[in-house]
Residue, then its C-alpha position, 0 to 999 in steps of 0.5 A: m389130583i389123582f382124578s386129573i392124572i387118571y383123565l389125561a391118561i384116558v386122553v392120551v391113550t385116545i389121542a393115541g390110538d386115533w393117530k394110529m387108526f387114521e395111520k392104518a388107514g393110509k392117512p396121516g396121524w396129525a390129521f386127527l388133530v386139526p378141527i375140521y380136517n380131521v373129519i375130512v379125513m374120517l370121510e376119506i376114509i368111509n368113503k363118502p362125500i364131503k357133503w357130509l361135513l354139511f350134516l355134521i354141522i347143522p343141528i339135529l342132523n348132525i347127531v344123525y351122522g355122527i353115528k353113520l359116520y362112527i358105524e362107518l368107521a368101524k366097518a371100514f375096519g372090519k367091526g361091526t355096528g356095535f362096535g361103532i356105538g361103543m367108538i362114540f359111548l366108550p372111546f377110551v376103549f373102543v378107538p385104541m382097540i382098533g388103533f393098537g389092535d388087530a383090525e385092519y383097514q378094509q377100503l369101503a367101495p364108494e357109493n352114491v349116497p342119499i341126501f336124507 
């Protein structure tokens, strides 16, 4: 019972952090709760083409592009690569740090992204 309460608290804090992170980027917070659409919104936040969505559903490529997505997301809020890796492995710590912390969204310049 105690573990269930702790787990629920971690899930709620992570969802709230993602919600606030989306709002900081000027996107609706509820968008995080909608599957697939949340990835599209994340791609908009980091200024990557929609074709990344295709790469994120292809096995093996999804690991590479998923890591790239979180690293770019961290950079969009003025954080480094290590912070992006932290968002992958410890999202219940690093995501609320962006959402509720002093990190500010910095619009990344669009770039021509090679396919691979």
